[in-house]
LUMZA-411853 format. One line per field, with one value per residue: x, y, z of N, C-alpha, C in turn. Coordinates in steps of 0.2 Angstrom, whole numbers. Last residue first. Layout:
<atoms>
n_px <- (X,...) .
n_py <- (Y,...) .
n_pz <- (Z,...) .
ca_px <- (X,...) .
ca_py <- (Y,...) .
ca_pz <- (Z,...) .
c_px <- (X,...) .
c_py <- (Y,...) .
c_pz <- (Z,...) .
</atoms>
This chain:
<atoms>
n_px <- (1033,1023,1009,997,999,1001,988,980,985,981,967,964,969,959,948,950,950,936,930,934,928,915,915,917,905,896,900,897,883,881,886,876,865,868,868,855,849,854,849,835,834,838,828,816,819,818,805,799,803,808,822,819,814,815,821,832,839,832,822,811,816,820,811,809,822,824,815,820,832,828,816,809,799,802,814,826,824,814,812,798,794,799,792,779,782,786,775,765,771,772,759,751,737,734,746,749,739,743,755,750,743,754,761,752,752,766,765,757,766,776,772,779,790,789,778,783,793,785,777,786,789,777,775,786,782,770,775,782,772,765,776,778,766,767,778,773,763,768,779,797,806,803,804,799,810,815,808,814,827,823,818,830,838,830,831,845,846,838,846,858,853,850) .
n_py <- (378,390,398,397,401,414,418,415,425,437,435,436,450,456,453,459,472,473,471,482,492,489,491,505,509,505,514,526,525,524,537,545,541,546,559,561,559,569,580,578,580,594,600,596,604,616,617,615,627,639,650,668,675,672,656,650,633,617,609,609,604,591,581,573,568,560,550,545,540,530,520,506,496,487,493,496,513,526,534,534,541,553,557,559,569,579,581,585,597,606,601,596,586,575,568,566,557,546,543,540,528,520,519,512,500,496,494,482,473,473,479,494,502,512,519,525,533,542,548,555,564,570,577,586,593,599,607,616,622,629,637,644,651,659,666,674,682,683,687,686,676,659,646,635,630,621,609,606,602,591,583,582,574,563,560,558,547,537,537,531,519,513) .
n_pz <- (778,770,778,783,796,794,789,800,809,802,802,815,818,810,817,829,825,822,834,841,833,837,850,850,844,854,865,859,859,873,877,871,877,890,887,884,897,904,898,899,913,914,906,913,925,919,915,927,934,922,917,916,900,887,881,878,880,879,884,875,863,867,872,861,859,870,867,855,860,870,872,878,878,888,900,905,910,903,893,891,903,901,889,894,903,895,887,896,901,890,877,867,870,862,862,875,879,871,878,890,887,882,894,902,895,897,911,911,905,914,931,939,943,935,939,951,946,938,948,955,945,942,954,954,943,948,958,950,943,953,956,945,944,955,952,941,947,965,978,978,980,980,985,977,972,980,976,964,969,976,965,958,966,965,951,950,959,952,940,945,949,937) .
ca_px <- (1038,1027,1016,998,997,1006,995,979,985,988,971,963,972,966,948,949,956,941,929,937,935,917,914,922,911,895,901,904,887,879,889,883,865,867,874,860,847,855,856,838,832,842,835,817,819,824,810,798,805,804,818,823,814,818,816,829,837,836,829,811,814,825,814,803,818,828,814,814,832,831,818,814,798,802,807,823,828,814,819,803,792,801,800,781,779,791,781,764,770,778,763,758,740,729,743,753,739,737,755,754,740,749,764,754,746,763,769,754,759,777,773,774,788,795,778,777,794,790,774,782,794,781,770,786,788,770,770,785,777,762,773,783,768,761,778,778,761,766,773,791,806,803,807,794,807,818,807,807,826,826,814,824,840,831,825,842,850,836,839,857,856,845) .
ca_py <- (377,384,398,395,394,410,418,412,418,435,436,430,444,457,451,452,469,474,466,476,492,488,485,501,511,502,507,525,526,519,531,545,540,538,556,563,554,562,579,578,574,589,600,594,596,614,617,610,620,637,644,662,674,679,661,654,640,622,609,612,611,596,586,576,573,566,554,548,545,536,524,511,502,485,492,489,508,521,534,532,534,549,556,553,563,577,580,579,592,603,605,596,593,580,570,571,563,549,545,546,533,522,522,519,504,497,499,489,475,475,474,490,496,508,515,520,528,538,544,550,560,566,572,581,590,594,601,612,617,624,633,640,646,654,662,669,677,685,683,691,682,665,651,639,635,627,613,609,608,596,585,586,581,566,561,563,553,539,539,538,523,514) .
ca_pz <- (783,770,776,776,795,798,785,794,811,803,795,811,821,808,810,829,828,816,829,843,833,830,848,853,841,848,865,860,853,868,879,869,870,889,890,879,891,906,898,892,910,917,904,906,925,922,910,922,937,927,916,918,907,890,884,872,882,876,887,882,863,864,877,865,854,869,873,855,855,872,866,880,874,881,898,906,908,908,895,885,901,906,889,889,905,900,884,892,906,893,882,866,872,864,856,872,882,869,871,890,890,878,888,904,895,890,909,914,902,907,926,936,947,934,932,951,950,935,942,958,948,937,952,959,943,942,960,955,939,949,961,947,938,955,958,940,942,958,975,977,985,977,989,981,967,980,983,964,965,980,971,955,964,972,954,947,960,959,940,942,954,942) .
c_px <- (1044,1032,1019,1005,998,1005,1000,985,985,989,979,967,971,970,956,950,956,948,934,936,938,924,916,921,916,902,900,905,894,882,887,887,872,867,874,866,852,854,858,846,836,840,839,824,820,825,817,803,804,806,814,818,817,818,819,823,834,834,833,817,813,822,818,805,812,825,818,812,826,831,821,816,803,802,807,816,825,819,819,810,797,800,802,788,781,788,786,771,769,777,768,762,748,732,737,750,743,737,749,755,744,745,759,757,748,757,767,758,756,771,773,776,783,794,784,777,789,792,779,779,791,786,774,781,788,776,770,781,780,767,769,781,773,763,773,779,767,764,771,785,799,802,807,797,801,814,809,805,819,825,816,819,834,833,825,835,847,840,837,850,856,847) .
c_py <- (373,383,391,395,392,403,414,412,414,428,434,430,437,451,451,449,462,471,467,470,485,488,484,494,506,503,503,517,524,519,525,539,540,537,548,559,555,557,572,577,573,582,595,594,593,607,615,611,615,630,642,655,668,679,667,658,644,629,615,613,614,603,592,582,576,571,560,553,549,542,530,514,507,490,490,488,501,515,529,531,531,542,552,552,557,570,576,577,585,597,602,600,592,587,575,573,568,556,549,548,540,528,524,523,511,502,501,495,481,477,477,484,491,501,510,516,523,532,539,545,554,562,567,575,584,590,596,606,613,619,627,635,642,649,657,664,672,680,687,687,686,671,657,644,638,632,619,612,611,603,591,588,585,573,565,565,559,546,541,541,530,519) .
c_pz <- (781,775,775,774,788,796,788,789,804,805,797,805,817,811,808,822,827,819,823,838,835,829,841,851,843,844,859,861,854,862,875,871,868,882,889,881,886,900,900,893,903,914,907,904,918,923,913,917,931,929,922,918,910,897,887,875,876,879,885,886,870,865,874,869,857,864,872,861,854,867,868,873,875,876,890,904,909,906,901,888,896,905,895,889,901,902,889,889,902,897,885,871,872,866,856,865,878,873,869,882,889,880,883,898,897,890,901,912,905,904,919,932,944,938,932,945,951,939,939,953,951,940,947,957,948,942,954,957,944,946,958,952,941,949,958,946,941,954,969,974,984,981,985,986,972,976,983,971,965,976,975,961,962,971,961,950,957,961,947,942,951,947) .
</atoms>
């Protein structure tokens, strides 16, 4: 939860910096709009995190429907934020990371805007959590293997004639 708060605080600061564009124009209008959207998404995620499970499920359904109508960056990040919320019944980091893959990757000829930067940050956090989960599973498997070896040694010792 502390990580999420830190990420969200960082993103608010990042979004605020986007308004400091030196030259007004189309890209600054886009950046300003995206900055507002990022701030809205952060507030939305905080609000949904405080809801009861039933209400969270309704928000997930609404975000899923929104994405099915419009596959844009806003809908993808909104749904990914919900899927990445820890402690929810519908937490799905793998799906959340998949939604953000195309947004988080570089490839655009122009510098990434606030939404793409936020998507990249969120994607990095989710990917790290997935790596930690895989590592934990691997360590549990190794521990179980060591326990099995220990049981075999004990059984052999007990089976030896004295």
